[in-house]
N, C-alpha and C positions, 0 to 999 in steps of 0.2 A: 405472527406468533400467537399461540393460544393465550386467551385472557388470563389463565391461571398462572402464567409465567410473567414475572416482573421483567419488563424490558429495561435494560440499562446499557451503559457503554460496554460492559464486559460481554453481554450477550451479542451486541453488534460485532465486537471484535472477534468473538468465537465463530460466528457465522461467516464473517469475511474471511477468516483463516480457513474455514472449511471450503469456501469458494476458491481460495488460492490453491488448495491441495487438488481441487478438481479442474484447475485452469479456467475457471469461470470468471474471467476478469470483468466482463460487463456487469454481471450480477454483483461482484465485489464493489465495483465503482458505484452502482446504484445504492448499495447498502452504506457505503462511505458517505454519500450525499445525504442519505436519510438520517445519519447521526445528527448533523446540524439542524435538519428540518424538525427533528424531535427534541430540540433544546438540549442536546448533549454537545460536548466539545471533543472532537477527535484528539486522541493522544498519540504518543509515538507508536504504540501498538497498533492503533487504527491505520496509521500511515504505513507502517512496515507490512502489515498483513495485505493491504491493498497493493503495495509495490510488489509483494511476493506474487500476487495474482497476476499482475502485469508481466512479471518475469516469466511465470509459467505459461502465459499466453503469448509470449513473444512480442510484447508491446513496449519496446524500448522508449519511444517518445512519451508514452503515458507514465512510465516509471520515472523518467527524467523530470517531467512536469510535477509529479507527486513529490519527488525529492525536493524540488525548489519550492513547492507549496508549503512544505514543512517550515522553511525559514520565514515565509510570509506570515505563517500562523504562529510564529515564535515557539515552535516545537523543535527541540534539540535532537538532531539525528544521532543515532548510536551506531554501534558496530553492525547491528542487524540491518539498519537502514543502508549503510554503505555496501554491505554484502549483497543486499537485494538489488541495488542498482547495478553493481558490477556483474552480478549473475544475469541480469537483463541484457547487459552488453554482450555477454558470452553467448546467450541464447540467440541473439540477433546477429552474431558474427561481427560485432562492432568493437573489436578489441582496441581500436584507436580511441574510442570514446572512454573505455575503461582506463586506458593509460592516461588520457588527459584529465579524467576525473581524479585519478590517484594523485596527481600532482597539484590539485587545488589546495 
């Protein structure tokens, strides 16, 4: 990012969200990793935007891993988190995973 722009968690989340809209899940994942490398702490928005990128890119396993990483990081999933994972199941034709997730 240009030096004139102050980089903060909001900027990371915004760019990850843009990557999600473009189905650029690898770039979103790199940016998610950069959050911690730059001494910020990912929040629920960071996780949700990255899961959305996985969903758009058809990366069910990555979405599942990200959802579980939230618990390990003590970040409380919200409705958007659940919807992102269920949508990833739908995109991957894994309705059974969505059904088992729903009953958790």
